[in-house]
C-alpha positions as CSV (number, residue, x, y, z in Angstrom):
1,M,0.2,0.2,-0.1
2,D,1.2,3.5,-0.5
3,P,2.1,4.8,2.7
4,Q,1.4,8.2,1.8
5,F,-2.4,9.4,1.8
6,S,-2.8,12.2,-1.4
7,L,-5.6,14.3,0.1
8,L,-5.9,17.0,-2.7
9,P,-7.0,14.5,-5.5
10,R,-9.4,12.9,-3.4
11,V,-11.2,16.1,-2.5
12,V,-11.2,17.5,-6.1
13,N,-12.6,13.9,-7.2
14,G,-15.3,13.8,-4.8
15,S,-16.4,17.5,-5.3
16,I,-16.6,16.8,-9.1
17,A,-18.5,13.4,-8.4
18,G,-20.6,15.1,-6.3
19,I,-21.5,17.9,-8.7
20,V,-22.3,15.5,-11.7
21,G,-24.3,13.1,-9.8
22,V,-26.5,15.7,-8.2
23,T,-27.0,17.6,-11.4
24,C,-28.3,14.6,-13.1
25,V,-30.5,12.9,-10.7
26,F,-32.0,15.9,-8.9
27,P,-35.5,16.0,-9.9
28,I,-35.8,12.5,-8.8
29,D,-34.8,13.3,-5.4
30,L,-37.4,16.3,-5.2
31,I,-40.2,13.6,-6.4
32,K,-38.8,11.1,-3.6
33,T,-39.0,14.1,-1.1
34,R,-42.6,14.9,-1.7
35,L,-43.4,11.1,-1.9
36,Q,-42.4,10.4,1.3
37,N,-43.5,13.4,3.1
38,Q,-47.2,13.2,1.7
39,Q,-49.4,11.8,4.3
40,P,-53.5,10.5,3.8
41,G,-56.3,13.1,4.1
42,P,-59.1,12.6,6.2
43,Q,-60.6,9.9,3.6
44,G,-57.4,8.5,2.8
45,Q,-56.9,10.5,-0.3
46,L,-53.4,11.0,-1.4
47,L,-51.9,14.0,-3.4
48,Y,-49.7,12.1,-5.4
49,K,-50.5,8.3,-6.5
50,S,-47.0,7.1,-8.1
51,L,-43.7,8.1,-9.2
52,P,-45.4,9.5,-12.5
53,D,-48.0,11.0,-11.1
54,C,-45.8,13.1,-8.9
55,A,-43.5,13.9,-11.9
56,I,-46.3,14.9,-14.0
57,K,-48.1,17.0,-11.5
58,T,-44.8,18.9,-10.2
59,F,-43.9,19.7,-13.6
60,R,-47.2,20.9,-15.1
61,N,-47.6,23.3,-11.6
62,E,-44.0,24.3,-11.4
63,G,-42.5,24.0,-14.8
64,F,-38.9,22.6,-15.5
65,F,-37.1,24.9,-12.9
66,G,-39.5,23.7,-10.3
67,M,-38.3,19.9,-10.6
68,Y,-34.7,21.6,-9.6
69,R,-36.0,23.8,-6.5
70,G,-33.5,23.4,-3.9
71,S,-30.9,22.2,-6.0
72,G,-28.8,25.7,-5.4
73,V,-28.1,24.7,-1.8
74,N,-27.3,21.1,-2.9
75,L,-24.9,22.0,-5.6
76,L,-23.2,24.4,-2.9
77,L,-23.1,21.7,-0.2
78,I,-22.7,18.6,-2.2
79,T,-18.9,19.3,-2.7
80,P,-17.6,19.4,1.2
81,E,-20.3,16.7,1.7
82,K,-19.2,13.9,-0.8
83,A,-15.3,15.1,-0.3
84,I,-16.0,14.3,3.4
85,K,-17.6,11.1,2.6
86,L,-15.5,9.3,-0.4
87,V,-12.2,11.0,1.3
88,G,-13.2,9.7,4.8
89,N,-13.9,6.3,3.7
90,D,-10.3,6.3,2.3
91,F,-8.7,7.5,5.1
92,F,-10.3,5.0,7.3
93,R,-9.4,2.3,4.8
94,H,-5.8,3.5,4.8
95,K,-5.8,3.9,8.6
96,L,-7.2,0.5,9.4
97,S,-5.7,-1.3,7.1
98,D,-2.6,-4.0,7.8
99,Q,1.2,-3.6,6.5
100,Y,-0.3,-5.6,3.2
101,G,-3.1,-3.4,2.7
102,K,-5.7,-5.6,3.6
103,L,-8.8,-5.0,5.5
104,S,-11.4,-7.0,7.2
105,L,-15.0,-7.2,6.7
106,V,-14.8,-5.5,10.5
107,N,-12.8,-2.6,9.5
108,E,-14.4,-1.8,6.2
109,V,-17.6,-1.5,8.0
110,M,-15.8,0.7,10.4
111,A,-14.6,2.7,7.4
112,G,-17.9,3.1,6.0
113,S,-19.5,4.0,9.3
114,G,-16.8,6.5,10.4
115,A,-17.0,8.1,6.6
116,G,-21.2,8.1,7.0
117,L,-21.0,10.0,10.6
118,C,-17.9,12.5,9.6
119,Q,-20.4,13.8,6.7
120,I,-23.2,14.7,8.9
121,I,-21.6,17.7,10.0
122,I,-22.8,19.1,5.9
123,T,-25.8,16.5,5.2
124,T,-28.0,17.8,7.9
125,P,-27.9,21.2,7.1
126,M,-27.9,20.7,3.5
127,E,-31.1,18.3,3.6
128,L,-33.0,20.3,6.2
129,L,-32.4,23.3,3.7
130,K,-33.0,21.2,0.4
131,I,-36.6,19.6,1.9
132,Q,-37.8,22.8,3.1
133,L,-37.7,24.0,-1.0
134,Q,-38.2,20.6,-2.3
135,D,-41.5,20.3,-0.5
136,A,-42.8,23.7,-0.7
137,G,-45.0,22.7,-3.9
138,R,-46.4,19.8,-2.4
139,S,-47.6,21.6,1.2
140,A,-48.8,24.6,-0.7
141,Q,-51.1,21.8,-2.7
142,V,-52.0,20.1,0.7
143,D,-53.2,23.5,2.0
144,F,-55.3,24.2,-1.0
145,T,-57.2,20.7,-1.0
146,T,-57.4,21.5,2.8
147,N,-59.4,24.8,2.0
148,T,-61.2,23.9,-0.8
149,G,-62.6,20.5,-0.4
150,A,-61.4,19.5,-3.9
151,T,-59.3,16.5,-4.3
152,T,-57.6,17.7,-7.9
153,Q,-55.8,20.8,-8.1
154,T,-54.8,23.7,-11.3
155,A,-51.7,25.2,-11.5
156,A,-52.7,28.4,-10.7
157,A,-54.8,27.3,-7.6
158,S,-51.6,25.9,-6.2
159,K,-48.5,27.8,-6.7
160,P,-45.4,27.3,-4.1
161,A,-44.5,31.0,-2.3
162,R,-41.1,31.8,-3.1
163,L,-38.5,30.7,-0.6
164,S,-34.4,30.8,-0.6
165,A,-31.9,28.8,1.3
166,S,-30.7,31.6,2.5
167,K,-33.7,33.2,4.4
168,I,-34.6,29.8,5.9
169,A,-31.3,29.7,7.4
170,L,-31.6,32.7,8.6
171,D,-34.9,32.7,10.2
172,L,-33.2,29.0,11.7
173,V,-30.5,30.7,13.4
174,R,-32.6,33.9,14.5
175,T,-35.1,31.6,16.0
176,R,-33.7,28.5,17.4
177,G,-29.9,28.9,17.2
178,I,-27.0,27.5,14.8
179,F,-28.4,24.4,16.3
180,G,-31.8,24.9,14.6
181,L,-30.5,23.9,11.1
182,Y,-29.2,20.3,12.9
183,Q,-32.9,19.4,13.5
184,G,-33.1,15.7,12.2
185,C,-29.4,15.0,13.1
186,G,-30.4,11.8,14.8
187,A,-31.8,10.6,12.3
188,T,-29.9,11.7,9.5
189,A,-26.8,10.2,11.4
190,M,-28.7,6.6,11.4
191,R,-29.4,6.8,7.7
192,D,-25.7,8.0,6.4
193,V,-23.9,5.4,9.2
194,L,-25.9,2.8,8.2
195,F,-25.8,3.3,4.7
196,S,-21.9,3.9,4.6
197,A,-21.6,0.8,6.6
198,I,-23.4,-1.3,4.1
199,Y,-22.4,0.6,0.8
200,F,-18.4,1.4,0.8
201,P,-17.9,-2.6,2.0
202,L,-20.1,-4.0,-1.0
203,F,-18.3,-1.6,-3.4
204,A,-15.0,-2.5,-2.5
205,H,-15.6,-6.1,-3.1
206,L,-17.7,-5.9,-6.3
207,N,-15.6,-3.5,-7.8
208,A,-12.8,-5.9,-7.2
209,L,-14.0,-8.6,-9.1
210,G,-13.9,-6.6,-12.1
211,K,-11.7,-6.3,-14.9
212,R,-8.4,-4.2,-14.6
213,R,-7.4,-1.2,-16.4
214,P,-3.9,-1.7,-18.3
215,G,-1.1,-1.0,-16.2
216,S,-3.1,-0.3,-13.2
217,D,-5.0,-2.2,-10.0
218,Q,-7.9,0.0,-10.6
219,A,-11.1,-1.7,-12.5
220,V,-12.4,-0.4,-15.5
221,F,-14.8,2.4,-15.3
222,Y,-17.7,0.9,-16.5
223,H,-17.4,-1.8,-13.8
224,S,-16.7,1.1,-11.2
225,F,-19.8,2.5,-12.6
226,I,-22.0,-0.9,-12.1
227,S,-20.6,-2.0,-8.8
228,G,-21.3,2.0,-7.3
229,C,-24.8,1.3,-8.8
230,T,-25.3,-2.1,-7.4
231,A,-24.2,-1.2,-3.9
232,G,-25.7,2.0,-3.8
233,C,-29.2,-0.1,-4.5
234,V,-28.8,-2.2,-1.9
235,A,-28.0,0.2,1.0
236,A,-30.6,2.5,-0.3
237,V,-33.5,0.4,0.3
238,T,-32.3,-1.1,3.3
239,V,-31.9,2.5,5.0
240,N,-35.4,3.6,3.2
241,P,-37.2,3.4,6.4
242,V,-35.1,5.6,8.1
243,D,-34.8,8.1,5.4
244,V,-38.8,8.3,5.5
245,V,-38.4,9.5,8.9
246,K,-35.8,11.7,8.7
247,T,-37.4,13.6,6.0
248,R,-40.6,13.9,8.1
249,L,-38.7,15.2,10.9
250,Q,-36.9,17.9,8.7
251,T,-40.0,19.1,7.2
252,L,-40.6,22.2,9.0
253,S,-43.8,23.5,7.1
254,K,-46.7,20.9,7.3
255,G,-49.3,21.3,5.2
256,K,-52.6,21.8,7.2
257,G,-54.0,19.0,9.4
258,E,-50.5,16.8,8.7
259,V,-49.1,15.3,11.7
260,H,-46.1,16.7,13.9
261,Y,-43.3,14.6,15.2
262,Q,-41.4,14.9,18.6
263,G,-38.4,12.6,17.8
264,V,-37.2,9.6,16.0
265,I,-39.2,7.0,18.0
266,D,-42.3,9.1,18.1
267,C,-42.2,9.7,14.6
268,F,-41.4,5.8,14.0
269,R,-44.5,5.2,16.2
270,K,-47.0,7.6,14.3
271,V,-46.3,6.8,10.8
272,F,-46.6,3.0,12.0
273,V,-49.8,3.4,13.6
274,N,-51.3,5.8,11.3
275,E,-50.4,4.7,7.8
276,G,-48.8,1.4,8.1
277,P,-45.5,-0.7,7.6
278,R,-45.6,0.2,3.8
279,A,-45.1,3.6,4.6
280,F,-41.8,3.2,5.6
281,L,-41.1,2.0,1.8
282,K,-42.4,5.3,0.4
283,G,-40.2,6.8,-1.8
284,A,-38.0,3.3,-2.1
285,F,-37.9,3.2,-5.6
286,C,-37.2,7.2,-6.8
287,R,-34.3,6.7,-3.6
288,V,-32.8,3.7,-5.4
289,L,-33.1,5.8,-9.1
290,V,-31.2,8.7,-7.4
291,I,-28.4,6.5,-5.2
292,A,-27.6,3.9,-7.7
293,P,-26.6,6.5,-10.8
294,L,-25.4,9.4,-8.1
295,F,-22.9,6.5,-6.7
296,G,-22.4,5.1,-9.9
297,I,-21.3,8.1,-11.6
298,A,-19.5,9.6,-8.2
299,Q,-17.4,6.6,-8.0
300,T,-16.5,6.2,-11.6
301,V,-15.3,10.0,-11.8
302,Y,-13.4,9.2,-8.4
303,Y,-11.9,5.9,-9.8
304,L,-11.3,7.6,-13.2
305,G,-9.1,9.9,-11.5
306,V,-10.2,12.7,-13.2
307,A,-8.5,15.4,-10.7
308,E,-4.9,13.8,-11.2
309,F,-5.3,14.2,-14.8
310,L,-6.1,17.8,-14.4
311,L,-3.3,18.3,-11.6
312,G,-0.9,16.1,-13.2
313,I,-0.3,13.9,-10.6
314,E,0.5,10.3,-11.1
315,R,-2.1,8.1,-9.6
316,S,-1.0,5.9,-6.7
317,S,-2.5,2.8,-6.2
318,Q,-5.2,2.7,-3.1
């Protein structure tokens, strides 16, 4: 194993990977948030019946740019978030490896868990702000339905109010202090630690099975992409119940008549009692559609060594 841990190219690769991935999959992430947040009405009615229904209603009501509502804060903070996650995993793997560069499965899980825990300092406020912007259109339509008794909405009747991440952040800091930006931190930590503990070891083992690039111990790019997608799918579905709870806890503006939650346990209990166990799978397919290509793209960019090429640095073995 290379005794030197090159930080700069890993940070640059993680940043590029995050920006490219988010740009490609953000509209699906917005749909996931809205599906996870919606609660049955008094007669059990739902605003969105499925992923396509949510996508069509959002596009008709809010237009193309409405599908990217909240993407600004995500693109701004995804650079440090992805850099911390990917670099953190590499760092912990580097430190936990033996003299031959080998890791036990337990140490692989520990390395992934450490990376997931480190990223929550960025992930929690990023997702808190993103969710408020993503969910504004849904909550506006819920309020319209409640006030009028309608079961369908027109675009003119349910336009969401204009919000900005900076205004939301300033209001939270002013009313709740800096810790207001960390609402749902416990659920975020549960999700990210579990996700990373599953994803990174699984990706490493799948990636190790692939064809190597000529003159390198790195897998060919398409195998890294497939490995990232596969590992992302498995981890995403596994942690989806926690992601549903995290999304509910981080949604500050509820629609009229929607349930409020006091914490992780209270949210788990109320969702289970009011909506049944299937509610914990809400947005699971969307989450797979987001996470699989996001991490496939991220790992491909990361393992292709784009930063090393741009910076003129010779790539070392991992």
